[in-house]
C-alpha positions as CSV (number, residue, x, y, z in Angstrom):
1,M,2.3,0.1,-35.1
2,R,-0.9,2.0,-34.5
3,T,-1.6,3.4,-31.1
4,A,-4.2,2.3,-28.6
5,T,-6.2,5.3,-29.4
6,S,-6.5,4.9,-33.2
7,G,-10.0,4.9,-34.6
8,P,-13.2,6.6,-33.5
9,P,-13.4,7.5,-29.8
10,R,-15.9,5.8,-27.5
11,S,-18.7,7.7,-26.0
12,G,-17.4,10.1,-23.4
13,G,-13.8,9.3,-24.4
14,T,-11.0,11.2,-26.1
15,P,-12.4,13.6,-28.7
16,A,-11.2,13.4,-32.3
17,G,-8.0,15.3,-32.9
18,A,-6.7,14.8,-29.3
19,P,-5.6,11.2,-29.1
20,L,-4.2,9.8,-25.9
21,P,-0.4,9.0,-25.8
22,P,0.6,5.9,-27.9
23,G,0.3,2.4,-26.6
24,P,-0.2,-1.2,-27.7
25,R,-2.7,-1.7,-30.6
26,L,-4.3,-4.8,-29.1
27,W,-7.7,-5.7,-27.9
28,A,-8.3,-4.7,-24.3
29,T,-8.9,-8.4,-23.4
30,L,-5.4,-9.4,-24.7
31,Q,-3.7,-6.5,-23.0
32,T,-5.4,-7.5,-19.8
33,V,-4.2,-11.1,-20.1
34,R,-0.6,-9.9,-20.6
35,W,-1.0,-7.5,-17.7
36,L,-2.3,-10.2,-15.4
37,R,0.6,-12.5,-16.4
38,S,3.1,-9.9,-15.3
39,S,2.2,-6.3,-14.9
40,T,5.7,-5.2,-14.2
41,S,7.2,-6.9,-17.3
42,Y,4.4,-5.4,-19.4
43,M,5.1,-1.9,-18.1
44,D,8.8,-2.4,-18.8
45,R,8.1,-3.4,-22.4
46,C,5.7,-0.5,-23.0
47,R,8.1,2.0,-21.6
48,A,10.9,0.7,-23.8
49,R,8.8,0.9,-26.9
50,Y,6.6,4.0,-26.3
51,G,8.7,6.2,-23.9
52,D,7.8,7.9,-20.6
53,M,4.1,8.3,-21.5
54,F,2.0,5.5,-22.8
55,T,-1.6,4.3,-22.8
56,L,-2.9,0.9,-21.8
57,N,-6.4,-0.3,-22.5
58,L,-7.4,-2.8,-19.8
59,V,-10.6,-4.6,-19.1
60,A,-11.9,-2.9,-15.9
61,K,-15.3,-2.6,-14.4
62,A,-16.3,1.0,-14.1
63,A,-15.9,2.3,-10.6
64,A,-19.1,4.3,-10.2
65,G,-21.0,6.8,-12.1
66,P,-20.4,8.7,-15.4
67,A,-17.1,10.3,-14.4
68,A,-15.6,6.9,-13.7
69,D,-17.0,5.5,-17.0
70,R,-15.1,8.1,-19.0
71,G,-11.7,6.7,-17.9
72,R,-12.8,3.1,-17.9
73,G,-10.0,0.8,-18.9
74,R,-7.7,3.4,-20.6
75,W,-4.9,4.5,-18.3
76,V,-2.1,6.9,-19.2
77,F,1.1,5.8,-17.5
78,L,3.7,8.5,-16.5
79,A,7.3,7.6,-16.0
80,D,8.9,11.1,-16.1
81,P,9.4,12.7,-12.6
82,A,8.5,16.2,-14.1
83,H,5.1,14.8,-15.4
84,V,4.4,13.1,-12.1
85,R,5.3,16.3,-10.1
86,Q,2.8,18.2,-12.4
87,V,0.1,15.7,-11.5
88,F,0.8,15.7,-7.7
89,T,0.9,19.5,-7.5
90,A,-2.1,20.2,-9.7
91,D,-5.3,21.9,-8.5
92,P,-7.4,19.3,-6.7
93,A,-10.4,20.2,-8.8
94,T,-8.3,19.1,-11.9
95,V,-6.7,16.0,-10.6
96,R,-8.9,13.8,-8.5
97,T,-8.6,10.5,-6.7
98,G,-11.9,9.4,-5.3
99,D,-13.3,7.8,-8.5
100,T,-10.1,5.8,-9.2
101,N,-10.3,4.2,-5.7
102,R,-14.0,3.4,-5.8
103,F,-13.3,-0.3,-6.2
104,L,-12.2,-0.3,-2.5
105,A,-15.6,1.0,-1.3
106,P,-16.9,-2.5,-0.4
107,L,-13.9,-2.9,2.0
108,V,-13.2,0.6,3.4
109,G,-16.6,2.3,3.1
110,A,-17.7,5.4,1.2
111,S,-16.4,8.0,3.6
112,S,-12.9,6.5,3.7
113,I,-10.1,9.1,3.1
114,L,-9.1,6.9,0.1
115,L,-12.4,7.7,-1.6
116,T,-12.9,11.4,-0.9
117,D,-11.6,14.4,-2.8
118,E,-11.1,18.0,-1.7
119,P,-12.2,19.7,0.5
120,Q,-13.4,16.7,2.5
121,H,-10.1,14.9,2.0
122,A,-8.1,17.8,3.6
123,K,-10.6,17.9,6.5
124,Q,-10.1,14.2,7.2
125,R,-6.4,14.3,6.8
126,R,-6.0,17.0,9.5
127,L,-7.7,14.6,12.0
128,L,-5.8,11.4,11.0
129,L,-2.3,12.7,10.6
130,P,-1.2,13.7,14.1
131,P,-1.6,10.2,15.7
132,L,0.6,8.7,12.9
133,H,3.6,11.1,13.2
134,G,6.1,12.5,15.7
135,E,6.3,11.3,19.3
136,R,3.1,9.3,19.2
137,L,4.3,7.3,16.2
138,M,7.6,6.5,17.9
139,G,5.7,5.1,20.9
140,Y,4.6,2.2,18.7
141,G,8.2,1.1,18.1
142,E,8.5,-1.2,21.1
143,L,5.1,-2.8,20.2
144,M,6.4,-3.6,16.8
145,S,9.6,-5.2,18.1
146,D,7.6,-7.2,20.7
147,V,5.2,-8.7,18.2
148,A,8.1,-9.6,15.8
149,E,10.0,-11.2,18.7
150,A,7.0,-13.4,19.6
151,E,6.3,-14.4,16.0
152,L,10.0,-15.3,15.5
153,A,9.9,-17.7,18.4
154,R,7.4,-19.9,16.4
155,W,9.6,-20.2,13.3
156,P,11.1,-23.7,12.5
157,I,14.9,-24.2,12.6
158,G,16.6,-26.0,9.7
159,E,13.6,-26.3,7.3
160,P,12.4,-24.0,4.5
161,F,9.4,-21.8,5.1
162,A,7.8,-18.7,3.5
163,L,8.4,-15.4,5.3
164,W,5.5,-13.5,3.6
165,P,2.7,-15.2,5.7
166,R,4.9,-14.7,8.8
167,M,5.2,-11.0,8.0
168,Q,1.4,-10.8,7.5
169,A,0.9,-12.3,11.0
170,I,3.2,-9.6,12.4
171,T,1.7,-6.6,10.6
172,L,-1.9,-7.7,11.3
173,E,-1.3,-8.0,15.1
174,V,0.6,-4.7,15.1
175,V,-2.1,-2.8,13.3
176,V,-4.9,-4.4,15.4
177,R,-3.1,-3.5,18.7
178,A,-2.1,-0.1,17.5
179,V,-5.6,0.8,16.2
180,F,-7.7,-0.8,19.0
181,G,-5.2,-1.2,21.8
182,I,-6.4,-4.8,22.3
183,G,-3.9,-6.7,24.4
184,E,-6.1,-9.6,25.9
185,P,-4.9,-12.7,24.0
186,R,-8.3,-14.3,23.4
187,R,-9.9,-11.1,22.0
188,L,-6.8,-10.3,20.0
189,A,-6.9,-13.8,18.4
190,Y,-10.6,-13.4,17.7
191,V,-10.3,-10.0,16.0
192,T,-7.1,-10.8,14.0
193,G,-8.8,-14.1,12.9
194,L,-11.8,-12.2,11.6
195,L,-9.7,-9.7,9.7
196,R,-7.4,-12.4,8.3
197,T,-10.3,-14.4,7.0
198,M,-11.8,-11.3,5.3
199,L,-8.6,-10.1,3.8
200,D,-7.4,-13.5,2.6
201,R,-10.7,-14.0,0.7
202,M,-11.3,-10.5,-0.5
203,T,-7.8,-9.9,-1.8
204,S,-7.6,-13.3,-3.6
205,P,-7.5,-12.7,-7.4
206,R,-9.8,-15.6,-8.0
207,W,-12.4,-14.3,-5.5
208,L,-12.1,-10.7,-6.9
209,A,-12.6,-12.0,-10.5
210,A,-15.7,-13.9,-9.5
211,Q,-17.1,-10.8,-7.7
212,A,-16.4,-8.6,-10.8
213,L,-18.2,-11.1,-13.0
214,L,-21.2,-11.2,-10.7
215,A,-21.4,-7.4,-10.6
216,T,-21.0,-7.1,-14.3
217,A,-23.7,-9.7,-15.0
218,A,-26.0,-7.8,-12.6
219,H,-25.0,-4.4,-14.3
220,D,-24.0,-3.2,-10.8
221,R,-21.9,0.0,-10.8
222,T,-22.7,1.0,-7.3
223,G,-19.8,-0.8,-5.5
224,A,-22.4,-2.5,-3.3
225,L,-21.4,-5.6,-1.4
226,S,-22.4,-8.9,-2.8
227,G,-23.9,-11.5,-0.4
228,A,-20.6,-13.3,-0.1
229,A,-18.8,-10.0,0.7
230,R,-21.4,-9.0,3.3
231,R,-20.8,-12.3,5.1
232,L,-17.1,-11.5,5.3
233,V,-17.3,-7.8,6.2
234,G,-20.3,-8.1,8.5
235,P,-18.5,-9.7,11.5
236,V,-15.6,-7.3,11.2
237,D,-18.0,-4.3,11.1
238,R,-19.6,-5.5,14.3
239,V,-16.3,-5.8,16.0
240,V,-15.2,-2.3,14.9
241,L,-18.5,-0.7,15.9
242,A,-18.3,-2.5,19.3
243,E,-14.8,-1.1,19.9
244,I,-16.0,2.4,19.0
245,A,-18.8,2.1,21.5
246,R,-16.4,0.9,24.2
247,R,-14.2,3.9,23.6
248,R,-17.0,6.4,23.7
249,A,-18.1,4.9,27.1
250,A,-14.6,4.8,28.6
251,P,-14.2,7.2,31.6
252,D,-10.4,7.4,31.2
253,L,-10.2,7.8,27.4
254,D,-7.2,10.3,27.7
255,R,-5.1,7.5,29.2
256,H,-5.4,5.2,26.1
257,G,-2.6,5.3,23.5
258,D,-4.4,3.5,20.7
259,L,-5.4,5.2,17.4
260,L,-9.1,4.7,18.0
261,S,-9.0,6.5,21.3
262,L,-7.1,9.4,19.8
263,L,-9.6,9.6,16.9
264,V,-12.6,9.5,19.1
265,Q,-11.3,12.6,20.9
266,A,-10.2,14.4,17.8
267,E,-12.3,17.3,16.5
268,Y,-12.6,19.0,13.2
269,E,-11.9,22.8,13.0
270,D,-15.5,23.6,13.6
271,G,-15.4,21.6,16.9
272,T,-17.4,18.6,15.7
273,A,-16.1,15.0,15.9
274,M,-16.3,12.0,13.6
275,G,-19.5,10.0,13.8
276,D,-19.6,6.2,14.1
277,G,-19.9,5.7,10.4
278,E,-16.9,7.9,9.6
279,L,-14.8,6.3,12.4
280,R,-15.7,2.8,11.1
281,D,-14.6,3.7,7.5
282,E,-11.3,5.3,8.6
283,L,-10.5,2.4,11.0
284,M,-11.1,-0.1,8.3
285,T,-8.8,1.9,6.0
286,L,-6.1,1.9,8.6
287,L,-6.5,-1.8,9.3
288,I,-6.3,-2.8,5.7
289,A,-3.7,-0.3,4.5
290,G,-1.5,-1.0,7.5
291,H,-1.4,-4.8,7.0
292,E,-1.1,-6.2,3.5
293,S,1.2,-3.6,1.9
294,T,3.7,-3.5,4.9
295,A,3.8,-7.3,5.1
296,T,4.6,-7.5,1.4
297,A,7.3,-4.8,1.7
298,L,8.9,-6.7,4.6
299,A,8.9,-10.0,2.6
300,W,10.7,-8.2,-0.2
301,A,13.1,-6.6,2.3
302,F,14.3,-10.0,3.6
303,E,14.3,-11.6,0.1
304,L,16.7,-8.8,-1.1
305,L,18.7,-8.2,2.0
306,L,19.6,-11.9,2.6
307,R,21.2,-12.0,-0.9
308,H,23.2,-8.7,-0.4
309,P,26.8,-9.3,0.7
310,D,27.4,-8.2,4.3
311,G,24.0,-6.6,4.4
312,P,22.6,-8.6,7.3
313,A,25.8,-8.3,9.3
314,R,25.9,-4.5,8.8
315,L,22.3,-4.1,9.8
316,A,22.7,-6.3,12.9
317,D,25.8,-4.4,14.0
318,E,24.1,-1.0,13.7
319,A,21.0,-2.4,15.5
320,D,23.1,-3.6,18.4
321,A,24.5,-0.1,18.6
322,D,21.0,1.3,18.7
323,R,21.4,2.9,15.3
324,D,19.0,3.0,12.4
325,E,20.8,4.5,9.4
326,Y,21.4,1.2,7.5
327,A,18.0,-0.2,8.4
328,D,16.4,3.0,7.0
329,A,18.5,2.7,3.8
330,V,17.4,-1.0,3.4
331,V,13.8,0.1,3.7
332,K,14.1,2.9,1.2
333,E,16.0,0.7,-1.3
334,T,13.5,-2.1,-0.9
335,L,10.7,0.2,-1.7
336,R,12.6,1.7,-4.6
337,L,13.4,-1.6,-6.3
338,R,10.1,-3.4,-5.3
339,P,7.4,-0.8,-4.7
340,V,4.5,-2.7,-3.3
341,L,2.1,-0.4,-5.1
342,P,3.7,0.0,-8.6
343,F,1.6,3.0,-9.5
344,V,-1.3,5.1,-8.2
345,L,-4.3,6.3,-10.2
346,R,-5.8,9.8,-10.6
347,S,-8.6,11.0,-12.8
348,L,-8.9,14.4,-14.6
349,G,-11.8,16.5,-13.5
350,R,-10.8,19.1,-16.1
351,P,-8.6,19.0,-19.3
352,M,-4.9,19.1,-18.7
353,E,-1.8,19.2,-20.8
354,I,1.1,16.9,-19.7
355,G,4.3,16.4,-21.7
356,G,2.8,18.2,-24.7
357,H,-0.3,15.9,-24.8
358,P,-3.6,17.6,-24.2
359,L,-5.6,15.2,-22.1
360,P,-9.4,15.5,-21.8
361,A,-11.5,15.5,-18.6
362,G,-12.2,11.9,-17.6
363,T,-8.7,10.6,-18.5
364,W,-7.2,8.3,-15.9
365,L,-3.5,8.9,-15.1
366,A,-1.1,6.4,-13.6
367,P,2.0,8.0,-12.0
368,C,4.3,5.0,-12.0
369,A,6.7,4.6,-9.1
370,Y,7.9,1.2,-10.6
371,L,9.2,2.8,-13.8
372,I,10.6,6.0,-12.3
373,H,12.5,3.9,-9.7
374,R,14.2,2.1,-12.6
375,R,15.5,5.2,-14.4
376,E,19.2,5.0,-14.8
377,D,19.6,8.8,-14.9
378,L,18.2,8.8,-11.3
379,Y,19.5,5.5,-10.0
380,P,22.7,4.1,-11.5
381,E,22.6,0.3,-11.9
382,P,18.8,0.6,-11.2
383,L,18.2,-3.2,-11.1
384,R,20.7,-3.8,-8.4
385,F,19.7,-3.8,-4.7
386,L,22.1,-1.3,-3.2
387,P,21.0,0.1,0.2
388,E,24.2,2.1,0.3
389,R,22.7,4.6,-2.3
390,F,20.4,5.9,0.5
391,V,22.9,6.0,3.4
392,G,23.3,9.7,4.2
393,R,21.1,10.6,1.2
394,P,17.4,11.5,1.5
395,A,14.9,10.1,-0.9
396,G,13.7,12.5,-3.5
397,G,10.2,13.9,-3.4
398,S,9.4,13.2,-7.1
399,T,11.9,10.4,-7.7
400,W,11.1,8.0,-4.8
401,L,7.3,7.4,-4.8
402,P,6.4,4.1,-3.0
403,F,3.8,6.1,-1.0
404,G,2.5,8.3,-3.8
405,G,3.0,12.0,-3.5
406,G,1.5,15.5,-3.0
407,V,-1.5,16.0,-0.7
408,R,-2.5,12.4,-1.3
409,R,0.8,10.9,0.0
410,C,0.0,7.8,2.1
411,L,-0.9,8.8,5.7
412,G,0.7,5.7,7.0
413,A,4.1,6.1,5.3
414,S,6.0,6.9,8.5
415,F,4.2,4.1,10.4
416,A,5.1,1.6,7.7
417,Q,8.8,2.6,7.5
418,L,9.1,2.5,11.3
419,E,7.6,-1.0,11.4
420,M,9.8,-2.2,8.6
421,R,12.9,-1.0,10.5
422,R,11.9,-2.5,13.8
423,V,10.9,-5.9,12.3
424,L,14.1,-6.1,10.2
425,Q,16.3,-5.2,13.2
426,T,14.5,-7.6,15.6
427,V,14.7,-10.6,13.2
428,I,18.2,-10.0,11.9
429,T,19.7,-9.6,15.4
430,R,17.8,-12.7,16.6
431,A,18.0,-15.2,13.8
432,E,20.5,-16.4,11.2
433,L,18.4,-16.6,8.0
434,V,19.5,-17.7,4.5
435,P,17.5,-17.9,1.2
436,A,15.9,-21.3,0.7
437,E,16.6,-21.1,-3.1
438,T,19.6,-20.0,-5.1
439,E,17.6,-17.9,-7.6
440,P,15.9,-14.6,-6.5
441,E,12.2,-14.7,-6.5
442,P,10.4,-12.9,-9.3
443,P,7.3,-10.7,-8.6
444,R,3.7,-11.9,-8.6
445,S,0.6,-9.7,-8.6
446,R,-1.8,-10.1,-5.7
447,F,-4.8,-7.7,-5.5
448,I,-3.2,-4.3,-5.9
449,T,0.2,-5.3,-4.6
450,V,3.2,-7.1,-6.1
451,A,4.7,-9.9,-3.8
452,P,7.6,-12.4,-4.0
453,S,6.3,-15.3,-6.2
454,R,7.3,-18.0,-3.6
455,G,6.5,-16.0,-0.5
456,A,10.2,-15.1,0.3
457,R,11.3,-18.6,1.3
458,V,14.1,-18.9,3.8
459,V,15.8,-21.3,6.2
460,M,16.5,-20.3,9.8
461,K,19.9,-21.8,10.7
462,S,19.9,-20.6,14.4
463,R,18.1,-18.4,16.9
464,R,19.8,-16.0,19.2
465,A,18.9,-14.3,22.5
466,R,17.5,-10.8,22.1
467,T,19.6,-7.8,22.9
468,P,17.2,-5.1,24.2
469,R,17.3,-1.7,22.6
470,S,18.2,1.2,24.9
471,A,15.0,3.1,24.1
472,P,12.4,3.1,26.9
473,R,9.1,1.2,26.5
474,T,6.5,3.9,25.7
475,W,3.7,1.8,24.3
476,M,0.5,2.1,26.4
477,P,-2.2,-0.4,25.5
478,G,-5.9,0.7,25.4
């Protein structure tokens, strides 16, 4: 079989004599169809045939500008931890991220930390990291449990329902309250409603395909919002900017515990603070990243845990004893077996050799958590859900990659894992749940995440009174 890179190179692509690693010799359109049908199965088949480095040629609208055009559609997947470590520890001038995330610009804004490279990325990261770690992070635990408790009270008893949308409701309320400190019910309902409408539409594969076709027809490579997208994002923008103005005018800002209040007070090393535009983009990033991916991971956690012998009982017993070891192991094993983001993308600003392959500048790389997490040399019986493999064992820095790695590791990783633990503990100690179907749910692609195909359908057989945790309530709303 000829490789995906056989034949003359495209303009700006791989030079003659330096082909990309092998991959399917199929038209890009056909590869894309197979990818959309099941990206995970397609990656499995390619890894089995071509090894730990392979190239896919997918139909993809160029992100923005000439640098993005060079990597358009051709992605080199990496499934060897050594190769991934090489990418994550490379000089930031060689391995870049901003171009590969440009498709998110209509949602998060051009100054989002997801779209910047060094040195701007490091500058932003120093401001955003402290509120999402340490003592401040743990202060959100009680909020997460309270929101999960209130949502659980609305679940039906004795009839099948999908957990995924219920997890979305929890994570959306948590992130809105954590970011803005909004506690007043009517305003909370208004803001979450706006965000839910925007995200449901703008993460729909059908809507995204239509927008891509419109942009392609208009030869638009700027990432500018279409009229339909502006109508969705505009109301959310107005709410975000209004909340920023309220915080700047607050006389007791230091008494607020929400992320916006902390970021308004934060200063760069030169003593300057973020402007309204920068704050808006980072807040939108936190709102979006802290909602969809965590909700999907939680849906997978329940889908897997409820089918694991004695798993729910063990988690409940430890939660009643105010312990987190098994809940933490469940979270880690869920994110190993079903990483919500199966891979991340990087682009080469300079030539680089990986695994004996000289790769030219402009190549797009896809360090692949999904494939690394399924290596039998790293995880015996890799297709089995076994939380026990993480009890008393830390996750490896280059072998457990649901949040990426290196200096670009997801800022909200600790927040997401805390939320998963607290929601799992709250639900498992308060409700008796069983899977609605006998067969496990296969994955289904949605936007950039992979979710349970039927939404993690369950039946709640009974609801129990809550046993409070011994930890004190430390959440202080804005």
